[in-house]
Residue, then its C-alpha position, 0 to 999 in steps of 0.5 A: x100361661x098367665x102374664x100380668x100387665x100393670x097399668x097405673x095412672x101417672x098423675x091425678x086427673x091426667x089420662x097418661x098411664x104408666x105400664x109395667x110389663x115383663x120387666x119393662x117400666x118405661x112404657x106409657x099410654x095417653x090419649x089425644x088432646x081432643x079426648x082430654x089427654x096430653x098426647x105425651x105417648x101413643x094411645x091404646x089404638x096405637x098399641x093395638x095397631x102396632x102389635x099387628x105390624x110388629x108381629x107380622x114383621x117378626x113372623x116374616x123374619x123368622x120364616x126367612x131365617x129358617x128358609x135362609x132367604x136374604x131378608x135384610x129387614x122389614x118395614x111395615x106401615x099400618x094404616x088405620x081407618x076408624x071412620x066406622x068404628x062406632x059401627x063395630x068396623x075397625x079397618x087396618x091396612x098393613x103395607x110391608x116391604x121385605x128388604x133384600x128379597x127380589x124374588x117375587x115368589x119369596x116376597x108373596x110367601x113372606x106376605x102370606x106367612x105374615x097372616x099366620x102371626x099370633x096377633x093377626x090370628x087373634x084379631x081375625x079368628x079368635x074369640x077373645x073373652x074379657x072379664x073385668x072386676x074391681x078391687x078395694x083400694x088398700x091405701 
């Protein structure tokens, strides 16, 4: 299955990007002012990090529903440490709260299950191959 995400520069010489994906057109990406952006939208790192947190929450919720556990919701905090990114080390700490779960064994199982979410697996055990090519502007 192939999915396409379209990213288009929104304004001339400004770094903000408009994203179209699966029918959603109101997504934007920008960078901090320190890098020449306007800080008008999350930066690429934010989307990378939030995809992990959201995927972990969804995976835990799906598991709790299947088990009919009393999970009322999930809160996730993703803490990023980029101090060694230039060395190829990007650290993410994920802190999860499972609202409505009082049983310690259930809470620990939900945390364990969250490690099996597709994004966690991609980030920690998959080989990701990126191919980039350019085309000629037809305008």
